[in-house]
VEXLUMZA-146955 format. One line per field, with one value per residue (C-alpha): residue in one letter; y, x, z. Coordinates in Angstrom, 2 decimals. Layout:
res	[A ...];
c2	[Y ...];
c1	[X ...];
c3	[Z ...];
//
This chain:
res	[M L N R I L Y S C L L L L L A F T P L A F G T V E P W S L S I M E L I S F I M L A G V M L D L S S K K A S P F R V P G L L P L S L F I G Y I I L Q L I P L P A I I L K V I S P V T H D L Y F N T V W S G E S M Q W G T I S L N K K A T I N E L L R W A S Y A S F Y I V I V Q L V D S R E R F K R L I N L S V I F M A I V S L F S I V Q A V S S N G K I Y W M R D L T Q G G E M F G P Y V N R N H Y A G L V A S I L P V A L A L F I Y Y K P S Q S S G S Y R E R L L K M L G G R R Y N I S V M L L V S V I V L S M S V F M S L S R G G I I S L I I S V I F M G L M I L T I T K E T K K G G T V F I I L L M I I L F A A W F A W G P V T E R F G L M T D K E G S I T D V R K D L W S D T L Q I I K D F P L F G T G M G T F S D I Y N K Y R T I P H G K I V G H A H N F Y L E L F A E G G I I A G T I M V S F L I S V I L R S V R T L R K R H D R Y A I F I S L G I M A G L I S I L M H S T V D F S V H I G A N G L Y L F F L L G M L V T C S S L R F E N V I G S H Y L E R S G G A P F K A I G V M V I V I L I F C A Q Y Q G R V I A G S R Y Y S R V D K S S I D S M M T E E E M D R S T D D L A M A S R L D R L E A R Y S I Y L A D L Q W V R G D R D L A L S N Y K R G V G N G P T K A E Y V Q K L G I A L G S A G D V R T A E G L L R W G V M L D R K N P F R Y Q V L G S W L I N R Q K A D E G L D M I T T A I S L E P D R T G E Y I A L L A M S D I S D A D I K R T L P D N F M P H Y I F A E Y M V M T G N H K D A V S S Y I S A F E K V K D P A K A G I M R F I K A H R Y F I E I E A Y D E S V N I M E K A I D I F P G D I D A M L A L A I S Y E K N G Q L A R A G N M Y E E I L R S H P G D E R A I R S L G R I Y G Q];
c2	[-21.00 -20.18 -16.54 -16.92 -18.99 -16.06 -13.52 -15.61 -15.77 -12.01 -11.66 -14.35 -12.41 -9.21 -10.85 -12.89 -10.14 -8.01 -10.87 -12.58 -10.02 -7.63 -10.22 -9.45 -13.06 -15.21 -17.65 -15.10 -13.15 -16.40 -17.17 -13.52 -13.79 -17.16 -16.39 -13.10 -14.88 -17.75 -15.38 -13.38 -16.68 -17.71 -14.49 -14.97 -18.50 -17.40 -14.66 -17.13 -19.71 -17.11 -15.68 -12.24 -9.37 -8.10 -4.55 -1.97 -1.39 2.22 2.62 -0.93 0.40 2.22 -0.71 -3.24 -1.13 -0.96 -4.63 -4.95 -2.48 -4.46 -7.44 -5.32 -4.62 -8.28 -8.90 -9.15 -6.50 -6.33 -3.99 -1.48 -1.01 -0.85 1.78 3.97 3.69 3.46 4.41 3.98 0.41 -0.24 0.97 -0.83 -4.22 -3.45 -3.01 -5.99 -8.83 -8.19 -7.64 -9.43 -10.67 -9.97 -8.57 -9.44 -9.04 -7.43 -6.55 -3.08 -4.50 -4.78 -7.71 -10.08 -11.84 -8.67 -7.55 -10.78 -10.50 -7.07 -8.20 -10.98 -8.56 -5.69 -8.17 -9.64 -6.09 -5.55 -8.93 -8.11 -4.53 -6.14 -8.79 -6.09 -4.22 -7.42 -9.23 -6.47 -5.92 -5.29 -2.79 -5.82 -7.14 -3.66 -2.87 -6.13 -5.94 -2.33 -3.14 -6.19 -4.43 -1.74 -4.31 -6.43 -3.53 -2.28 -5.72 -5.84 -2.40 -3.53 -6.52 -4.29 -1.87 -4.85 -6.43 -3.08 -2.48 -6.24 -6.78 -9.34 -8.26 -10.78 -10.65 -12.45 -12.92 -15.86 -14.83 -13.04 -10.34 -12.26 -9.28 -6.33 -3.85 -1.87 -4.14 -2.94 -5.26 -8.12 -6.00 -5.96 -2.25 0.14 2.70 0.18 -0.78 2.86 3.35 0.51 1.50 5.12 4.35 2.57 5.03 7.58 4.82 4.02 7.69 8.16 5.26 6.92 10.20 8.48 6.41 9.06 9.77 13.29 15.39 14.86 17.02 16.56 16.89 15.83 12.71 11.55 12.14 10.30 7.31 7.41 7.55 4.85 2.50 3.06 0.76 3.62 4.64 1.32 1.13 4.61 3.89 0.79 2.73 5.70 3.23 1.70 5.00 5.81 2.40 2.83 6.28 5.37 2.42 4.81 7.32 4.55 3.14 6.40 6.52 10.17 9.69 7.62 10.34 13.17 11.27 10.33 13.91 15.39 12.71 13.35 17.13 16.50 14.59 17.21 19.78 17.69 16.96 20.90 21.47 18.85 17.89 21.34 19.55 21.70 19.60 16.46 18.29 19.88 16.47 15.41 18.05 17.43 13.68 14.79 16.89 13.97 11.82 14.36 14.66 10.93 10.82 13.53 11.67 8.24 8.68 12.29 12.35 9.45 11.07 14.46 12.91 10.96 14.11 15.94 13.45 15.03 18.00 18.56 21.26 23.88 23.05 21.39 18.24 15.09 12.55 10.50 10.48 13.79 12.30 9.32 11.30 13.31 10.26 8.76 11.84 11.01 7.66 9.19 11.52 8.60 6.26 8.97 6.93 3.35 3.09 0.34 -2.28 -2.62 -3.97 -3.16 0.05 -1.66 -3.06 0.28 2.56 1.68 3.23 6.58 6.38 9.28 7.70 5.89 2.41 0.01 1.13 -1.21 0.70 -1.33 1.38 5.02 5.92 7.64 5.44 8.14 8.70 4.96 4.36 6.79 5.45 1.78 2.51 5.68 8.35 5.77 3.61 6.61 8.44 5.18 4.38 8.20 8.26 4.92 6.51 9.74 8.18 5.86 8.65 11.24 8.84 8.06 11.83 12.58 9.72 10.83 14.38 13.12 11.10 12.14 9.07 10.09 6.62 6.69 10.16 9.84 6.40 7.58 10.52 8.34 6.05 8.89 10.23 6.66 6.88 10.29 8.85 6.14 8.07 10.82 8.31 6.91 10.25 9.35 5.56 2.38 1.38 0.23 -2.16 -4.14 -6.78 -6.07 -2.28 -2.52 -4.91 -2.61 0.44 -1.46 -2.55 1.04 1.91 -0.98 -0.09 3.67 2.68 0.34 2.72 5.66 3.38 1.23 2.37 2.23 3.65 1.28 1.91 -0.20 -1.31 -1.71 -0.26 2.77 0.91 -0.02 -3.54 -4.09 -6.49 -9.75 -9.52 -7.58 -9.80 -12.94 -11.74 -10.81 -14.29 -16.18 -13.92 -14.58 -18.29 -18.05 -15.81 -18.32 -21.24 -19.35 -17.98 -21.40 -22.89 -19.95 -19.37 -23.10 -23.23 -20.06 -21.44 -24.91 -23.36 -21.26 -24.24 -25.98 -22.77 -22.53 -25.94 -24.51 -22.73 -19.83 -18.57 -21.96 -22.25 -22.53 -24.99 -26.27 -28.09 -31.90 -33.46 -34.72 -31.17 -29.89 -32.60 -31.97 -28.17 -28.39 -30.52 -28.33 -25.03 -26.75 -27.79 -24.26 -22.91 -25.22 -24.49 -20.64 -19.90 -16.07 -15.87 -14.63 -15.48 -19.23 -19.27 -17.08 -19.23 -22.32 -20.72 -19.88 -23.57 -24.74 -22.37 -23.77 -27.34 -26.47 -26.62 -23.25 -23.68 -24.54 -21.76 -19.09 -20.29 -19.84 -16.33 -15.28 -16.48 -14.83 -11.44 -12.02 -11.99 -9.49 -7.08 -4.32 -6.39 -5.08 -8.06 -10.33 -8.29 -8.14 -12.00 -12.58 -9.99 -11.89 -15.26 -13.87 -12.37 -15.92 -17.27 -14.66 -12.05 -9.23 -6.31 -7.48 -8.28 -4.84 -3.24 -5.36 -4.60 -0.88 -1.31 -2.97 0.18 2.23 0.13 0.48 3.74 3.87 0.40 0.40 -3.22 -2.60 -0.23 -2.58 -5.35 -2.96 -1.55 -4.87 -5.97 -2.87 -3.10 -6.80 -5.62 -3.19 -0.19 0.73 4.42 4.01 0.98 3.10 5.85 3.18 2.07 5.79 5.92 2.73 4.00 7.41 5.57 3.23 4.83 2.47 -0.58 1.31 -1.57 -4.01 -1.98 -1.32 -5.07 -5.67 -3.02 -4.43 -7.81 -6.44 -5.09 -1.48 0.76 2.47 5.87 4.92 3.63 6.78 8.83 6.67 7.74 10.30 13.49 12.06 11.55 7.82 6.43 8.33 7.26 3.72 4.04 5.50 2.37 0.28 2.13 1.47 -2.15 -2.29 -0.47 2.49 5.23 8.21 7.65 6.85 10.01 12.02 10.09 10.62 14.17 14.37 12.40 14.77 17.85 16.35 16.01 17.43 15.41 15.19 12.41 10.29 10.94 10.24 11.26 7.69 7.96 11.12 9.38 6.22 8.28 10.29 7.18 5.93 9.37 9.16 5.55 6.76 9.94 12.27 14.56 17.69 15.84 14.46 18.02 19.24 16.53 16.73 20.59 19.97 17.39 19.92 22.36 19.72 18.16 21.07 19.83 16.11 14.89 12.07 14.59 16.99 14.41 13.28 16.90 17.36 14.25 15.48 18.78 16.92 14.55 17.61 19.38 22.07 21.37 24.84 24.17 20.59 21.84 24.36 21.67 19.26 22.16 22.91 19.24 19.32 22.35 20.70 17.15 17.57 14.44 13.05 10.83 10.81 14.57 14.67 12.13 13.97 17.30 15.65 14.51 17.75 19.79 17.29 18.04];
c1	[-27.95 -27.51 -27.52 -24.76 -22.52 -22.89 -22.04 -18.91 -18.11 -18.36 -15.76 -13.49 -13.44 -12.63 -9.70 -8.64 -8.52 -5.61 -3.70 -3.66 -1.15 -3.97 -5.97 -4.28 -3.60 -6.03 -6.26 -7.03 -9.31 -11.33 -11.73 -12.93 -15.35 -16.77 -17.39 -19.10 -21.42 -22.10 -22.90 -25.35 -27.01 -27.14 -28.82 -31.42 -32.00 -32.12 -34.70 -36.72 -36.87 -38.05 -40.59 -39.00 -38.60 -35.16 -34.19 -34.21 -30.63 -29.73 -27.94 -29.10 -30.40 -27.11 -25.10 -27.09 -26.94 -22.89 -22.80 -25.06 -22.94 -19.92 -21.81 -23.00 -19.20 -18.67 -21.62 -20.54 -21.91 -21.75 -19.19 -21.61 -22.94 -19.60 -18.56 -21.19 -21.00 -17.27 -15.35 -11.83 -12.79 -14.01 -10.87 -8.53 -10.52 -10.58 -6.86 -5.85 -8.46 -10.35 -7.41 -8.16 -11.43 -14.92 -17.89 -17.12 -18.45 -16.55 -17.01 -16.73 -14.07 -10.71 -9.84 -12.73 -10.77 -9.76 -13.35 -14.77 -12.20 -13.58 -17.14 -16.43 -14.55 -17.11 -19.95 -18.21 -17.98 -21.57 -22.55 -20.59 -22.30 -25.77 -24.85 -23.74 -26.98 -29.06 -26.98 -26.03 -29.45 -29.13 -27.06 -25.28 -23.96 -23.04 -21.22 -19.33 -18.43 -17.06 -15.14 -13.58 -12.63 -10.74 -9.00 -8.13 -6.54 -4.78 -3.12 -2.17 -0.63 1.23 2.49 3.49 5.48 7.38 8.06 9.34 11.92 13.04 12.54 14.52 12.86 10.06 6.48 5.82 9.68 9.00 7.54 9.89 8.77 9.17 7.86 9.47 7.58 8.01 6.27 4.91 2.98 1.20 1.11 3.53 2.77 3.15 0.76 -2.07 -1.36 -1.61 -4.82 -6.56 -5.34 -6.01 -9.65 -10.10 -8.23 -11.13 -13.38 -11.16 -10.97 -14.68 -14.98 -12.38 -14.27 -17.58 -16.09 -13.87 -14.99 -16.42 -15.05 -17.04 -17.37 -15.37 -11.74 -9.03 -8.42 -11.84 -12.22 -9.10 -10.21 -13.50 -11.94 -9.49 -12.01 -14.48 -15.19 -15.29 -11.84 -10.36 -12.08 -10.96 -7.33 -7.45 -8.79 -6.20 -3.56 -5.04 -5.25 -1.57 -0.48 -2.73 -1.36 2.16 2.01 0.72 3.60 6.06 4.79 6.03 3.00 2.54 -1.10 -1.83 -0.46 -2.24 -5.58 -5.14 -4.75 -7.51 -10.00 -9.20 -9.60 -13.02 -14.17 -13.15 -15.01 -18.21 -18.30 -18.07 -20.60 -23.15 -22.89 -21.79 -19.53 -16.67 -14.66 -15.09 -14.19 -11.10 -9.99 -9.94 -7.46 -5.37 -5.19 -4.17 -1.51 -0.29 -0.26 1.91 4.35 4.56 5.61 8.10 9.67 9.94 9.94 9.92 13.21 12.24 8.68 10.06 12.78 9.89 7.81 10.95 11.10 7.84 9.97 13.33 15.87 13.94 10.59 9.02 6.89 8.79 6.18 5.27 1.60 1.03 2.26 0.13 -3.08 -2.46 -2.24 -5.46 -7.36 -6.43 -7.88 -11.14 -11.24 -11.02 -13.37 -15.76 -19.06 -18.52 -14.81 -12.39 -13.85 -13.34 -10.03 -8.50 -6.32 -3.10 -4.00 -4.69 -2.48 0.70 -1.01 -1.13 1.85 4.27 6.24 9.54 9.36 10.49 8.09 5.20 1.93 -1.06 -3.34 -3.77 -3.00 -6.47 -9.52 -11.78 -9.81 -9.34 -13.03 -13.94 -11.27 -12.55 -16.18 -16.86 -19.18 -21.74 -20.00 -18.33 -21.69 -23.42 -20.64 -20.50 -24.17 -24.10 -21.70 -23.45 -26.79 -25.48 -23.72 -26.62 -29.25 -27.19 -26.56 -30.43 -31.26 -28.45 -29.71 -33.07 -31.08 -30.22 -28.29 -24.67 -23.33 -24.92 -23.80 -20.08 -19.60 -21.34 -19.00 -16.06 -17.15 -17.68 -14.23 -12.90 -14.65 -13.22 -9.82 -10.01 -11.86 -9.05 -6.47 -8.06 -7.21 -3.52 -3.48 -5.49 -6.39 -9.85 -8.46 -6.68 -9.13 -8.84 -9.15 -12.05 -13.90 -13.27 -14.66 -18.04 -17.81 -17.55 -20.53 -22.55 -21.52 -22.55 -26.00 -26.50 -25.11 -27.14 -30.42 -29.97 -31.61 -29.02 -31.25 -33.47 -36.69 -39.21 -37.88 -34.38 -34.08 -34.95 -34.51 -37.69 -38.28 -38.94 -40.85 -39.19 -39.38 -36.01 -34.15 -35.50 -34.03 -30.79 -30.85 -31.16 -28.36 -25.97 -26.41 -25.49 -22.57 -21.43 -21.44 -19.78 -17.28 -16.28 -16.02 -14.21 -11.61 -10.99 -10.23 -8.07 -6.03 -5.70 -4.61 -1.98 -0.58 0.01 1.43 3.77 5.40 6.64 10.02 8.94 12.54 13.60 11.00 13.37 14.77 17.20 14.64 14.49 11.57 10.53 10.68 8.65 6.00 5.73 5.53 2.95 0.71 0.90 0.20 -2.55 -4.16 -3.64 -5.21 -8.22 -8.77 -8.36 -9.67 -9.43 -6.04 -4.11 -0.50 -1.26 -2.45 0.61 3.30 1.59 1.88 5.46 6.20 4.17 5.92 9.29 8.09 6.83 3.14 2.65 -1.05 -1.80 0.58 -1.22 -4.61 -3.37 -1.70 -5.13 -6.83 -4.24 -4.60 -8.49 -8.19 -5.52 -6.00 -4.16 -1.02 1.53 3.82 1.03 -0.12 3.34 3.87 0.55 1.84 5.14 3.28 1.00 3.81 5.50 2.37 2.27 -0.19 2.40 -0.04 -1.96 1.32 2.82 -0.50 -0.33 3.48 2.56 -0.37 2.01 4.16 0.99 -0.21 3.17 4.60 7.22 8.74 11.79 11.63 8.28 10.03 12.93 10.57 8.93 12.17 13.77 10.65 10.74 14.50 14.08 11.24 13.36 11.93 15.25 14.70 11.49 12.94 16.05 13.63 12.06 15.55 16.32 13.30 14.16 17.65 16.36 14.03 16.84 20.28 22.18 21.38 22.75 25.35 22.62 20.86 24.16 24.95 21.41 21.99 25.41 23.97 21.26 24.21 23.45 26.58 28.45 27.37 23.74 24.15 25.57 22.70 20.30 21.70 19.55 21.09 22.31 25.60 25.39 24.51 27.42 29.73 28.81 29.17 32.61 33.59 32.11 34.32 37.34 36.62 36.23 39.58 37.90 40.05 38.87 35.16 35.96 37.75 34.95 32.30 33.96 34.23 30.64 29.49 31.33 29.71 26.33 27.00 23.87 24.14 27.71 26.64 25.57 28.68 31.09 34.71 35.95 34.47 36.48 39.60 39.11 38.59 41.75 43.84 42.58 43.68 47.09 47.43 46.58 48.65 45.52 46.97 45.00 41.71 42.90 43.61 40.27 38.11 40.06 39.70 36.03 36.24 37.89 35.04 32.49 34.52 36.62 39.21 38.81 42.49 42.12 40.88 43.66 46.34 44.85 44.83 48.47 49.63 47.49 49.55 52.73 52.25 51.21 54.38 52.80 55.25 54.91 51.03 51.76 54.05 51.58 48.84 51.18 52.00 48.29 47.74 50.45 48.92 45.66 47.20 50.55 52.73 51.09 53.94 52.40 52.73 56.13 57.40 55.88 57.39 60.81 60.45 59.53 62.07 64.72 63.91];
c3	[23.40 19.80 20.62 23.28 20.79 18.24 20.72 21.78 17.93 17.72 20.57 18.98 15.64 17.32 18.91 15.94 13.36 14.88 16.15 12.77 11.37 10.84 8.66 5.31 3.93 2.21 5.04 7.70 5.41 4.71 8.40 8.85 5.98 6.87 10.52 9.60 7.21 9.56 12.40 10.22 8.99 12.83 13.75 11.18 12.28 15.82 15.09 12.97 15.69 18.25 15.73 16.50 14.23 13.65 14.63 11.95 10.77 9.96 6.60 5.44 2.06 1.00 2.31 0.44 -2.74 -2.13 -2.13 -5.13 -7.14 -6.55 -7.94 -10.93 -11.77 -12.27 -14.75 -18.48 -20.55 -24.48 -25.94 -27.24 -23.70 -22.11 -24.70 -23.69 -19.83 -19.72 -22.86 -21.45 -20.25 -23.66 -25.55 -23.16 -23.76 -27.43 -27.79 -25.42 -24.72 -27.98 -30.21 -33.37 -32.20 -33.20 -30.98 -27.33 -23.82 -20.86 -17.17 -15.82 -13.43 -14.91 -12.66 -11.78 -9.11 -7.17 -7.40 -6.02 -3.15 -2.46 -2.70 -0.04 2.16 2.17 2.53 5.57 7.03 6.22 7.83 10.95 11.26 10.95 13.59 16.06 15.74 16.24 18.86 21.20 22.31 26.11 28.10 29.87 26.47 25.36 28.44 28.47 24.78 25.00 28.04 26.63 23.47 25.32 27.69 24.72 22.69 25.81 26.13 22.51 22.83 25.81 23.98 21.00 23.31 24.81 21.34 20.05 22.87 22.56 18.81 16.94 13.57 13.79 14.49 17.83 17.84 15.29 11.98 9.49 7.26 3.97 1.73 3.76 5.86 9.15 11.73 14.98 17.32 15.34 12.11 9.24 8.72 11.76 10.08 10.10 13.62 14.71 12.60 14.66 18.11 17.54 16.79 20.02 22.37 22.36 23.38 26.46 27.17 27.18 29.67 31.94 31.89 32.70 35.55 36.88 40.47 40.96 43.86 47.09 50.25 53.54 54.50 52.21 54.12 54.05 50.34 49.69 51.60 49.97 46.47 47.15 48.44 45.57 42.76 40.30 41.31 40.65 37.26 36.35 37.24 35.08 32.20 32.68 32.57 29.32 27.77 28.31 27.05 23.97 23.27 23.88 21.46 18.69 19.37 19.42 16.08 14.58 12.29 11.41 10.17 13.43 15.73 14.03 13.83 17.45 18.59 16.28 17.61 21.14 20.59 18.86 21.89 24.38 22.30 21.92 25.62 26.34 23.77 24.29 28.06 29.24 31.81 31.84 34.36 32.11 29.03 30.62 31.76 28.13 27.34 30.37 29.35 25.84 27.34 29.44 26.38 24.55 27.63 27.95 24.38 24.77 27.59 26.02 22.14 21.06 19.32 16.86 16.47 15.52 13.22 11.51 10.97 9.80 6.88 5.38 4.03 2.34 3.22 1.27 3.15 0.17 0.86 -0.08 0.56 -2.53 -1.55 -3.34 -6.62 -5.97 -5.35 -8.48 -10.41 -8.85 -9.88 -13.49 -12.98 -11.66 -14.55 -17.04 -15.17 -13.58 -13.26 -12.83 -11.96 -12.79 -10.47 -6.63 -5.87 -9.26 -8.20 -8.53 -11.91 -13.40 -11.65 -13.61 -16.71 -14.95 -12.68 -12.40 -9.56 -10.74 -11.55 -8.69 -5.93 -5.67 -5.44 -4.33 -2.97 -3.28 0.42 0.50 1.22 -0.49 -3.63 -4.17 -3.54 -6.25 -8.62 -8.20 -7.80 -9.60 -8.48 -7.98 -5.46 -3.72 -3.27 -2.00 0.60 1.90 1.96 4.24 6.74 7.05 7.45 10.23 12.17 11.62 12.70 15.80 16.52 16.14 18.64 21.06 21.21 22.83 25.38 28.88 29.99 30.78 29.89 26.52 25.74 26.84 25.19 21.94 21.81 22.34 19.70 17.28 18.06 17.31 13.95 13.21 13.97 11.46 8.76 9.28 9.15 5.91 4.20 4.19 4.11 3.10 6.74 5.76 3.38 6.11 7.26 10.92 10.63 8.20 10.50 13.55 11.60 11.13 14.72 15.86 13.51 14.96 18.54 17.85 16.55 19.77 22.17 20.99 20.96 24.20 27.39 30.02 32.65 34.77 32.79 30.87 27.60 26.38 22.93 20.85 17.62 15.97 14.75 11.09 8.95 8.16 4.40 3.74 6.32 4.70 1.45 3.28 4.98 1.60 0.17 2.89 2.66 -1.00 -0.27 2.51 0.23 -2.52 -0.02 1.22 -2.31 -3.75 -0.99 -0.78 -4.50 -4.32 -1.35 -2.99 -6.27 -4.47 -2.93 -6.31 -7.77 -4.81 -5.83 -9.15 -9.46 -11.68 -12.19 -13.90 -16.60 -19.51 -21.89 -19.34 -17.37 -17.45 -19.01 -15.55 -14.15 -17.07 -16.56 -12.84 -13.30 -16.08 -13.99 -10.93 -12.99 -14.95 -11.60 -10.14 -13.20 -13.08 -9.36 -9.58 -13.08 -12.55 -11.52 -14.52 -13.58 -13.45 -17.05 -18.01 -16.38 -17.73 -21.19 -20.76 -19.94 -22.79 -25.05 -23.94 -24.60 -28.11 -27.45 -29.27 -29.80 -26.18 -25.03 -27.18 -25.73 -22.28 -23.01 -24.18 -21.20 -19.04 -20.71 -20.37 -16.64 -16.32 -19.36 -17.52 -16.85 -19.34 -18.99 -19.96 -22.85 -24.30 -23.80 -25.85 -28.52 -28.97 -29.20 -31.81 -33.78 -34.04 -35.10 -37.98 -36.71 -36.71 -36.78 -33.87 -32.09 -32.61 -31.21 -28.17 -27.51 -27.94 -25.49 -23.09 -23.02 -22.43 -19.63 -17.55 -18.80 -16.07 -16.56 -18.86 -19.61 -21.51 -23.61 -24.10 -25.43 -27.91 -28.94 -29.57 -31.64 -33.77 -34.42 -35.50 -37.66 -39.66 -37.73 -36.11 -35.68 -33.58 -31.95 -30.80 -29.40 -27.20 -25.95 -25.19 -23.04 -21.24 -20.47 -19.39 -16.86 -15.73 -16.48 -14.14 -16.55 -19.68 -20.01 -20.70 -23.20 -24.99 -25.11 -26.43 -29.29 -30.06 -30.52 -32.81 -34.98 -34.19 -34.90 -32.01 -33.44 -33.48 -29.86 -28.73 -30.47 -28.45 -24.95 -23.20 -22.09 -18.63 -17.01 -16.36 -19.76 -21.40 -18.74 -19.11 -22.88 -22.40 -20.56 -23.23 -25.68 -23.44 -23.44 -27.21 -27.72 -29.34 -27.45 -29.52 -28.82 -25.03 -24.54 -26.17 -24.25 -20.82 -21.52 -22.64 -19.35 -17.18 -18.84 -17.75 -14.22 -12.27 -9.01 -7.64 -5.23 -8.28 -10.16 -7.35 -7.21 -8.12 -11.49 -12.34 -11.02 -12.97 -16.13 -15.10 -14.85 -18.16 -19.86 -18.25 -19.48 -23.21 -22.61 -23.06 -20.56 -21.63 -21.22 -17.70 -16.62 -17.83 -15.94 -12.84 -12.65 -13.10 -10.18 -7.84 -8.63 -7.77 -4.80 -3.36 -0.91 -1.72 -1.41 -3.95 -6.53 -5.57 -6.01 -9.24 -10.60 -9.42 -11.33 -14.48 -14.27 -13.78 -16.79 -18.97 -18.24 -15.93 -13.18 -11.35 -11.23 -10.14 -7.41 -6.17 -5.81 -3.96 -1.55 -1.10 -0.36 2.32 3.87 4.35 4.93 6.58 6.18 3.09 1.68 -1.85 -2.04 -0.32 -2.77 -5.73 -4.69 -4.28 -7.82 -9.15 -7.40 -8.40 -12.00];
//
């Protein structure tokens, strides 16, 4: 009875995870993790009640070591040991969390909460894998599970196609994309959807190849009737339709990585069938199906697909995808944290210290599972995980080579092709970090083990897998019960804490709040911070509120706690620095403000905070250098930086020297000069700005014309002629630019040149009344 309930839970989890938006939110991840742990505990209980030994699980040792290593990253170590095993981690702690403090302890993980989340996620994957191997112990169960998984994914794909052609921009036509994204099917991100479906398609194709009726003897009519009346024919038709629906949804998702991984996996399967089974017709059928898939895509969605692939390069043929810069940055992280990494789940925490991608684009993952694995886990975790994957696949291949069962061979090849698909897709995306996709990766691994080991022929015995002693599994049983209790308690507190946090309006934490609002927000943030003690932002926002209320000592304590939980968060580090500066510890404060810049080197606001601090501490030259960097990173906000400097009593000449060699800052400074009535500097700044134009689209013709009108107004006619001649060079044929230049000539007394320009306008735009009137005025003169 328990065994059947566990099998039903397994099916439920396979259906739930994709439908729950891919299982990326805390509530759905909690459900996935809890059910996985409960199932593994139930399997251990079931085996114990039957006094049966569990099956030996391939790759169990490296998988256990991987989970153990994540736990190791969470163990506090003394500073002296941390300095030996991870010098960069030690230096980061020394300059942030430990600033001004004596001997301290720290973890390898730079964000303990993120690493705990990864521990629970990977442990749930491992539990699910073990459950598959133990629970799918008969050919009937295996066939039912593999068939249901294909049918379910085909239904999801059909739904996704219907939703795509009738979309109202909401998932299930009901749920808004609150944080952006490009949805497809039940997923917020179409790439992750494609990664999942592309991994199941080869399995569906393998089932079709196996069930496809072979040609029989007799007349054409007899063969046709025999085929139409056969059970295998009906099954094969259903599977062929499933393959087409699955493939069409991948192409319609417009995921380049999903499409490429799908094609590569199908080619791999075809080659393996030709190589291993020597069945030429079956192998050829795979390639025919692949051709059909591409032709169907060409019919329905080839235009958008080719357009999507065209975005990979610019007009010169250079690759435009930001991933190459992201991967280069990730390699630098690996170089600095080679052995132990930064802690599983901490990529987004450390990345800003190394980013070369402009500020504004949120980067949560490396878009390459393997690079991110080595960045977060170092050589140790990367080697362990790769050895686990290799050991499972090689063990299954070795077992399969001894088999003659056609079903086992074909389906195993399909599953391996599915694994190739998701592992290939993981080179350009973070699909494995999506709850449903990671679970399906371990589902395929478990099914590969069972498929290669189960006896599908009618022979004595049902399994090639050996049974092991109970000691290792008793240890696993105890561990999983501990993790289950911890997971339930931890996730419950995290979800409860987020609910209290959501009740606070973070944007309104200032002195304008009423006393009642302050009390309520303080209570909510304090409760959130108590429930989820590892969440840095709760402590920081609570400290902000306490600072506004004048509770400076409590605020400082919570700022320190927040930085302790998020030592790589540049904003938090700088807030602590400002608080310490107000408390009189200027030296430590300045060090923290400088480290804030280092931790988020592409964020202009970090330079602004440090620059303002230095200017107020009589270090104006260095402070102005920081503002220059901030403006160069965000030139469109030059006006705000100019206002900031003006309020700090920085002279106009010093402000101008602060501006980077860029069009927009000088143009905005010129407008500031106009506003303050400094016409001389306004003219020179406009001219300086237009000399720095590198991107005509960024400058825009209307900025030239605005400056021209200003020059005409203050009777700077020579300058007006100069900038409009430059505008004509940049925007040839633009009628507004031509009219402005003609007016400049006319105002400057160059009537012949003005008349020629007006005539040129009329040749290109006959009947233009402005040119006609102006010509009449010139000829009248």
